[in-house]
C-alpha positions in Angstrom: 49.1 -54.0 -83.2 49.0 -53.9 -86.8 49.4 -51.0 -89.3 47.7 -51.0 -92.7 49.8 -49.3 -95.4 48.5 -49.6 -99.0 46.7 -52.9 -98.3 49.5 -54.3 -96.8 49.3 -55.5 -93.0 52.4 -54.9 -91.0 52.7 -56.4 -87.5 54.4 -53.8 -85.1 54.1 -55.8 -81.8 51.6 -57.3 -79.3 47.9 -56.1 -78.8 47.5 -54.8 -75.3 44.3 -54.1 -73.4 43.6 -50.5 -73.4 40.7 -50.5 -70.9 40.9 -52.0 -67.3 39.7 -55.4 -66.8 36.1 -55.1 -64.7 33.7 -57.9 -63.2 31.2 -57.1 -60.6 29.1 -59.7 -58.9 26.0 -59.2 -56.4 25.9 -60.9 -52.8 22.3 -61.8 -50.9 24.3 -62.1 -47.5 23.4 -66.1 -47.3 25.7 -68.2 -46.0 28.8 -69.1 -48.2 28.6 -65.4 -50.0 32.2 -64.5 -48.4 33.8 -68.0 -50.0 31.9 -67.3 -53.5 33.5 -63.9 -53.3 36.8 -64.9 -53.0 36.3 -67.5 -55.9 35.1 -64.7 -58.0 38.3 -62.6 -57.3 40.5 -65.7 -57.8 39.0 -66.0 -61.3 39.1 -62.9 -61.7 43.0 -62.7 -61.2 43.0 -65.6 -63.7 41.5 -63.8 -66.3 43.7 -60.8 -65.5 47.0 -63.0 -66.0 45.2 -64.4 -69.4 43.9 -61.3 -70.6 46.6 -58.7 -69.5 49.2 -61.0 -69.2 49.7 -59.6 -65.7 52.8 -61.2 -63.4 50.8 -61.4 -60.1 52.9 -63.5 -57.8 51.4 -65.5 -55.0 52.2 -62.6 -52.5 49.9 -60.1 -54.5 47.2 -62.8 -55.4 47.0 -63.5 -51.6 46.9 -59.9 -50.7 43.9 -59.3 -53.4 42.1 -62.1 -51.8 42.5 -61.2 -48.2 41.3 -57.8 -49.1 38.1 -59.1 -50.8 37.6 -61.3 -47.8 38.0 -58.5 -45.3 35.6 -56.0 -47.2 33.2 -58.3 -48.1 32.9 -59.6 -44.5 32.3 -56.3 -43.4 29.5 -55.7 -45.7 28.4 -58.6 -44.8 28.4 -58.0 -41.3 27.3 -54.3 -41.0 25.0 -53.8 -44.1 20.9 -54.3 -43.9 21.0 -56.0 -47.5 22.6 -57.3 -50.3 26.1 -55.6 -51.4 28.4 -55.4 -54.7 31.8 -56.7 -55.1 33.4 -54.7 -58.1 37.0 -55.5 -59.3 39.2 -53.4 -61.7 42.3 -54.6 -62.8 45.5 -53.7 -64.8 48.7 -55.1 -65.1 49.9 -52.9 -62.2 46.9 -53.1 -59.7 43.5 -54.4 -58.6 40.9 -51.9 -57.2 38.6 -53.9 -55.0 35.2 -51.8 -54.6 32.4 -53.0 -52.3 28.9 -51.4 -51.9 26.4 -52.1 -49.1 23.4 -50.5 -47.7 24.9 -49.4 -44.6 25.7 -45.5 -44.1 28.2 -46.1 -41.3 31.7 -45.6 -42.0 33.9 -48.5 -40.9 36.0 -47.8 -38.3 39.9 -48.3 -38.3 41.2 -49.3 -34.9 44.8 -48.6 -33.9 47.0 -51.4 -33.9 46.9 -53.8 -30.5 47.8 -57.3 -30.9 46.2 -58.0 -27.8 42.9 -57.2 -29.0 40.5 -60.1 -30.4 38.7 -59.0 -33.6 38.5 -55.8 -35.5 41.6 -56.1 -37.5 40.0 -55.9 -40.8 40.7 -52.4 -41.9 44.1 -52.6 -40.5 45.0 -55.6 -42.9 43.2 -53.5 -45.7 45.3 -50.4 -45.0 48.4 -52.3 -44.9 48.1 -54.1 -48.0 46.6 -51.3 -50.4 48.4 -48.3 -51.8 44.7 -46.6 -50.8 41.5 -47.1 -49.4 38.6 -44.8 -49.7 35.5 -44.6 -48.1 32.3 -42.6 -49.7 28.9 -42.2 -49.2 26.6 -43.3 -52.2 22.9 -42.9 -52.4 22.0 -45.9 -50.7 24.9 -46.5 -48.1 28.5 -46.5 -49.2 31.4 -47.5 -51.2 34.9 -48.8 -49.8 37.3 -48.9 -52.5 40.9 -50.4 -51.7 43.8 -50.4 -54.4 46.3 -53.4 -54.4 49.2 -52.8 -56.0 50.8 -56.2 -57.9 54.3 -55.4 -57.6 55.9 -58.3 -55.3 57.9 -55.6 -53.4 
């Protein structure tokens, strides 16, 4: 950041971004889309490190990628059409939002280590500080905010 006083430039500290980093990608549901979404999210996290100087450790990095995998997998399996992955991040958190064409609200099952499958939302809730499902005109939006602290 700089101040201009009578034509003299005086440095006052580091410039910092004033808006969250935002990126979005559209997926058709073709084979390989889930892996592409994870790669997109990994690239986003690298940008967040570079542009925001965000300290993202391996645990937070893995948490964001797992939430992306779970939400995109749910959209891929349960919607009848394409879906959108939107990522919004700061130095403190990453919001993972998936829009799909299904109006059905995803079901979070109770913990059951003997159940095979249906653990996706359980995992997302364990990693995120908040999870919100909202209807949109063409389906629903699922938004999970994942903190980037290593605690």
